[in-house]
C-alpha positions in Angstrom: -56.1 7.1 55.8 -57.4 5.8 52.5 -57.4 6.8 48.8 -59.5 5.9 45.8 -57.5 4.6 42.7 -58.5 4.9 39.0 -60.6 1.7 39.3 -62.7 3.2 42.1 -61.1 0.9 44.7 -60.2 2.2 48.1 -56.8 1.3 49.6 -54.3 2.6 52.2 -52.3 5.7 51.6 -48.6 5.0 51.9 -46.8 7.3 54.3 -44.1 9.7 53.1 -40.7 8.2 53.8 -37.9 10.6 54.7 -34.2 9.7 55.1 -32.3 11.4 57.9 -28.6 11.1 58.8 -27.3 11.2 62.4 -23.7 12.2 62.3 -20.9 13.5 64.5 -17.6 12.5 66.0 -16.5 9.2 67.6 -18.4 8.4 70.8 -20.7 11.4 70.6 -24.0 9.4 71.0 -25.2 8.6 67.5 -26.0 5.0 68.3 -27.7 6.1 71.5 -29.9 8.6 69.8 -31.1 6.3 67.1 -31.8 3.6 69.6 -33.7 5.9 72.0 -36.1 7.2 69.4 -36.6 4.2 67.1 -39.9 2.5 67.3 -38.4 -0.8 66.0 -35.4 -2.7 67.2 -32.5 -0.6 65.7 -30.0 -2.3 63.4 -26.5 -1.8 64.6 -23.1 -2.6 63.1 -21.0 -2.2 66.2 -17.7 -4.0 66.8 -15.5 -4.3 69.9 -12.6 -1.9 70.0 -9.3 -3.9 69.9 -5.6 -3.3 70.2 -5.5 -2.6 66.5 -7.2 0.7 67.1 -4.4 1.9 69.5 -2.8 4.9 68.0 -5.6 5.2 65.4 -8.8 5.8 67.4 -8.7 8.8 69.7 -10.4 7.9 72.9 -9.8 11.2 74.7 -12.9 12.0 76.7 -14.6 8.7 75.9 -12.1 6.3 77.6 -15.0 4.1 78.7 -16.2 3.3 75.2 -15.6 -0.3 74.2 -17.5 -0.6 70.8 -17.6 1.4 67.6 -20.0 1.6 64.6 -18.3 0.3 61.5 -21.0 0.8 58.9 -24.2 2.4 60.2 -27.0 2.4 62.7 -30.6 2.2 61.4 -33.9 3.0 63.0 -37.4 4.2 62.2 -39.9 6.6 63.8 -43.4 7.5 62.6 -45.0 10.9 63.0 -48.7 10.3 62.7 -50.0 8.1 59.8 -48.4 10.0 56.9 -44.8 10.5 57.8 -42.0 8.0 58.5 -38.4 9.0 59.2 -35.7 6.5 58.5 -32.6 7.2 60.6 -29.1 6.4 59.5 -26.3 6.8 62.0 -23.0 7.3 60.4 -19.7 5.9 61.6 -17.7 8.5 63.5 -14.1 7.4 62.9 -12.0 8.6 60.0 -11.3 5.1 58.7 -15.0 4.4 58.1 -15.9 7.7 56.3 -15.8 6.0 52.9 -19.4 4.9 53.6 -20.7 8.4 54.1 -21.4 9.1 50.4 -23.6 6.0 50.2 -25.5 6.8 53.3 -26.0 10.4 52.3 -27.8 9.5 49.0 -31.3 10.8 49.1 -31.1 12.2 52.6 -33.4 15.2 53.4 -31.1 16.5 56.1 -28.8 15.6 59.0 -28.4 15.9 62.7 -24.9 16.6 63.8 -24.4 15.5 67.4 -21.7 17.5 69.3 -19.9 16.9 72.5 -18.4 20.1 74.1 -15.5 18.0 75.5 -14.5 17.2 71.9 -16.1 20.0 69.9 -13.5 19.9 67.1 -14.7 16.4 66.2 -17.8 18.1 64.8 -15.9 19.9 62.0 -15.6 17.0 59.6 -19.4 16.5 59.7 -20.1 20.2 59.3 -17.7 20.4 56.3 -19.2 17.4 54.7 -22.8 18.6 54.8 -21.9 22.1 53.8 -19.9 20.9 50.9 -22.7 18.6 49.7 -25.4 21.2 50.5 -27.3 18.9 52.9 -29.3 20.9 55.5 -28.3 20.2 59.0 -28.7 21.2 62.6 -26.3 20.8 65.6 -27.5 19.1 68.7 -25.2 19.3 71.7 -25.5 16.0 73.6 -25.4 16.9 77.3 -23.0 14.4 78.9 -22.8 14.3 82.7 -19.8 16.2 84.1 -19.2 18.0 80.8 -18.8 21.8 81.0 -21.9 23.7 79.9 -21.6 26.4 77.2 -24.2 28.7 75.8 -25.6 27.8 72.4 -24.3 31.1 71.1 -20.8 30.1 72.2 -21.1 26.7 70.5 -22.4 28.3 67.3 -19.4 30.7 67.3 -16.9 28.0 68.2 -18.1 25.8 65.2 -18.2 28.9 62.9 -21.7 28.1 61.8 -23.9 30.2 59.7 -26.5 32.1 61.8 -29.4 30.2 60.3 -28.1 26.8 61.4 -30.0 25.8 64.5 -28.1 24.7 67.6 -29.9 23.0 70.5 -29.3 21.0 73.6 -30.4 17.3 73.8 -30.1 14.1 75.8 -29.5 11.4 73.3 -30.7 8.8 75.9 -34.1 10.4 76.2 -36.8 9.6 73.6 -38.7 12.8 73.8 -35.5 14.9 73.6 -34.4 13.0 70.5 -37.8 13.5 68.9 -37.5 17.2 69.5 -34.2 17.2 67.7 -35.7 15.5 64.7 -38.7 17.9 64.7 -36.3 20.8 64.8 -34.4 19.4 61.8 -37.6 19.0 59.7 -38.7 22.5 60.6 -35.3 23.8 59.5 -35.5 22.0 56.2 -39.0 23.3 55.5 -38.0 26.9 56.4 -35.0 26.5 54.0 -37.3 25.3 51.2 -39.7 28.1 51.8 -36.9 30.7 51.6 -35.6 29.2 48.3 -39.1 29.3 46.8 -39.5 33.0 47.7 -36.2 33.9 46.2 -37.0 32.2 42.9 -37.9 34.6 40.1 -41.5 34.6 39.0 -42.3 32.7 35.8 -44.1 34.5 33.0 
């Protein structure tokens, strides 16, 4: 896609860049989702879990996890020629939450990944985005062997507003992860449309 500038020269149109956060509790699949959907080699800041984390990191339900994100994950995915999403995966552990404010600057919205085995781990992310008025959706990552709940049950358990979308996903699957991102964009656009309709007419 090209454009014509003030000098009559034709050049490429730069795509719209959108910043999206991928958040959730420790071990919920944030790194996996960013990696599965990114069209470039994702940037990861993972470190090996050590004995220093004993008594600090809660590994209940994710005993097989050996690494943790200490700053962020970063990936990129394009939708057509005019839209690029930059994905920032947040660290899930309490001791790394100080980086959230930096990562959230300029974010259009967020995906909160949830694990039904550790559903309470979603509350800090929900509270953060509600407090900072960042639009978000909840995507339940379907782990093998985890008990399945209805989306209505998950929405009720997390005490979400009815307009917050809740959906199932497989963070390992690229198409499933893309559907989550599309659902977030649709949610953001619906919210913007609702706000415009509620604004008083200008004389």
